[in-house]
C-alpha positions in Angstrom: 0.0 -0.2 0.2 2.7 2.4 1.0 4.3 2.1 -2.4 1.3 2.4 -4.5 0.6 5.7 -2.4 4.1 6.9 -3.2 4.3 6.2 -7.1 0.4 5.0 -8.1 2.0 4.2 -11.6 4.0 1.0 -10.1 2.0 -1.8 -12.1 3.8 -4.5 -10.1 3.1 -2.9 -6.6 -1.0 -2.6 -8.1 -0.2 -5.9 -9.2 1.0 -7.4 -6.1 -1.4 -5.8 -3.7 -4.0 -7.0 -6.1 -2.8 -10.9 -5.5 -2.1 -10.5 -1.6 -6.1 -9.2 -1.4 -7.3 -11.7 -3.2 -5.3 -14.3 -1.1 -6.6 -12.9 1.9 -10.1 -12.5 1.0 -10.4 -8.9 0.5 -12.0 -9.3 -2.8 -13.0 -5.8 -3.7 -9.7 -4.5 -2.7 -8.1 -6.6 -5.3 -10.7 -5.9 -8.0 -9.8 -2.4 -7.7 -6.1 -2.8 -8.1 -5.9 -5.6 -10.9 -8.1 -2.4 -12.6 -5.6 -0.5 -11.9 -2.9 -2.8 -13.4 -5.4 -3.4 -16.9 -5.9 0.5 -17.0 -2.2 0.8 -18.0 -1.5 -2.4 -19.3 -5.2 -3.9 -20.9 -3.0 -7.1 -21.9 -1.6 -7.8 -18.6 -3.1 -11.9 -18.6 -2.0 -12.0 -14.9 -4.3 -9.4 -14.1 -7.2 -10.4 -16.1 -6.5 -14.6 -14.7 -6.5 -12.4 -10.7 -9.3 -10.2 -11.8 -11.8 -13.0 -12.9 -11.0 -15.3 -10.1 -11.9 -12.4 -7.6 -15.2 -12.0 -10.0 -16.1 -16.1 -9.4 -15.3 -15.6 -6.0 -18.5 -12.8 -5.6 -20.5 -15.1 -8.5 -20.2 -12.4 -11.1 -20.1 -14.9 -13.6 -20.3 -13.0 -17.2 -17.5 -10.5 -15.8 -15.4 -14.2 -14.6 -16.1 -15.1 -18.1 -15.2 -11.8 -19.9 -11.4 -12.0 -18.0 -11.1 -15.6 -18.8 -11.7 -14.6 -22.3 -9.1 -12.2 -22.3 -6.4 -14.7 -20.5 -7.0 -17.1 -23.4 -6.6 -15.4 -26.2 -3.1 -14.1 -25.0 -2.4 -17.6 -23.3 -4.0 -20.1 -24.9 -2.3 -22.8 -23.4 -3.2 -21.7 -20.1 -5.5 -24.8 -18.5 -6.9 -23.0 -15.2 -8.0 -20.4 -17.7 -10.0 -22.7 -20.0 -10.7 -24.9 -16.8 -12.2 -22.4 -14.8 -14.0 -20.7 -18.2 -15.8 -23.7 -18.5 -16.7 -23.6 -14.4 -18.1 -20.1 -14.8 -19.9 -21.0 -17.9 -21.8 -23.8 -16.6 -22.7 -22.0 -13.5 -24.2 -19.1 -15.8 -26.1 -22.5 -17.3 -24.4 -21.8 -20.6 -23.5 -25.7 -21.1 -23.3 -25.8 -24.3 -20.1 -22.8 -24.5 -18.9 -24.5 -21.7 -18.1 -27.6 -23.5 -15.1 -26.3 -26.0 -13.4 -25.1 -22.7 -13.1 -28.1 -21.0 -12.1 -29.6 -24.6 -9.7 -27.4 -24.5 -8.4 -27.9 -20.9 -8.3 -31.1 -21.4 -6.0 -30.9 -24.7 -3.7 -29.1 -22.6 -3.9 -31.5 -19.4 -5.6 -34.5 -20.4 -5.3 -36.3 -17.4 -7.2 -33.8 -15.2 -10.0 -36.2 -13.7 -12.4 -32.7 -12.1 -11.9 -31.3 -16.0 -13.5 -34.6 -17.2 -15.9 -35.0 -15.2 -17.2 -31.3 -15.6 -16.7 -32.0 -19.3 -19.4 -34.8 -18.7 -21.4 -32.9 -16.5 -22.1 -30.1 -19.5 -23.2 -33.0 -22.0 -19.7 -32.9 -23.7 -18.8 -36.6 -23.2 -20.5 -39.9 -21.4 -21.2 -39.3 -17.7 -19.3 -41.0 -14.9 -21.2 -43.7 -12.8 -19.9 -41.9 -9.8 -18.1 -38.6 -9.8 -13.9 -39.5 -9.6 -12.1 -39.2 -6.2 -10.2 -36.1 -6.7 -12.9 -33.9 -8.1 -15.2 -34.7 -4.8 -12.2 -34.2 -2.7 -11.2 -30.7 -4.3 -15.0 -29.8 -3.9 -15.1 -30.6 -0.3 -11.6 -28.8 0.4 -13.0 -25.8 -1.5 -15.7 -25.5 0.2 -14.4 -26.3 3.6 -13.5 -22.7 5.0 -17.0 -21.6 4.4 -19.4 -25.0 5.3 -20.0 -23.4 9.0 -21.3 -20.4 7.4 -23.5 -21.8 4.8 -24.5 -24.3 7.1 -25.7 -22.5 10.0 -25.8 -19.1 8.8 -27.5 -19.6 5.4 -29.5 -22.6 5.9 -30.5 -22.1 9.6 -29.3 -25.7 10.2 -29.9 -26.5 13.5 -30.7 -30.6 14.3 -27.9 -31.1 16.6 -29.4 -28.4 19.0 -32.4 -30.0 18.5 -31.5 -33.0 19.6 -29.7 -31.6 22.3 -33.0 -30.3 23.3 -34.9 -33.4 23.2 -32.2 -35.1 24.8 -32.3 -32.6 28.0 -35.9 -33.3 28.5 -35.3 -36.9 29.3 -31.5 -36.3 31.1 -29.0 -33.9 32.6 -26.0 -33.1 31.8 -24.5 -36.0 34.3 -26.7 -38.4 33.0 -29.5 -38.7 35.5 -32.8 -38.9 34.0 -35.2 -35.4 34.6 -37.8 -35.4 37.5 -40.4 -34.8 35.0 -39.8 -37.7 32.6 -40.6 -41.3 33.8 -40.6 -42.5 29.8 -36.4 -43.4 29.1 -34.5 -43.6 31.8 -30.6 -43.1 31.4 -30.2 -46.8 30.9 -32.4 -47.2 28.2 -31.4 -43.6 26.0 -29.0 -44.7 23.4 -28.2 -41.8 20.5 -26.0 -42.3 17.8 -25.1 -39.7 15.7 -24.1 -40.9 12.2 -22.6 -37.9 10.8 -23.3 -34.8 8.2 -26.3 -35.4 5.5 -27.1 -38.7 7.1 
């Protein structure tokens, strides 16, 4: 920040500041910094890619797609740009436009199981019986940081609290029967948590 305040024309400083902000989740600041780079260097593929990633994070799919297109014009062998553009088009419901993106990505990296799966998901090839393990792992890893906020904050998931309330109507925190409950004693109560999604 100090460098760009001292010399606002330092494209390299704007670029690094944009990348740092993007990594730290400061998406608006990242967008601002990458736009400053593109004001001086409109064909900067790295800034376009970072800008596309920031727009994906905000779910501004059309803006992301436009910037991925700029990247592949100057870097036609960018697996990440082709693949992420395919994902953005898929999420925008433009499956037929996503197919050539995934095909290009697979031309560059033919062994990418997640990309092969996404190509199948948009109708570009036969759908496998199950999703590749790497695709599932990557999907869950990507979602892990925002899982609790999504589950509790947005979906208002309260099952553990509701189960706890029901159990506390029968036994107290020390496992003793609650005086008002005769139906179940602690010896008869068995609780099993099967985990997420069951």
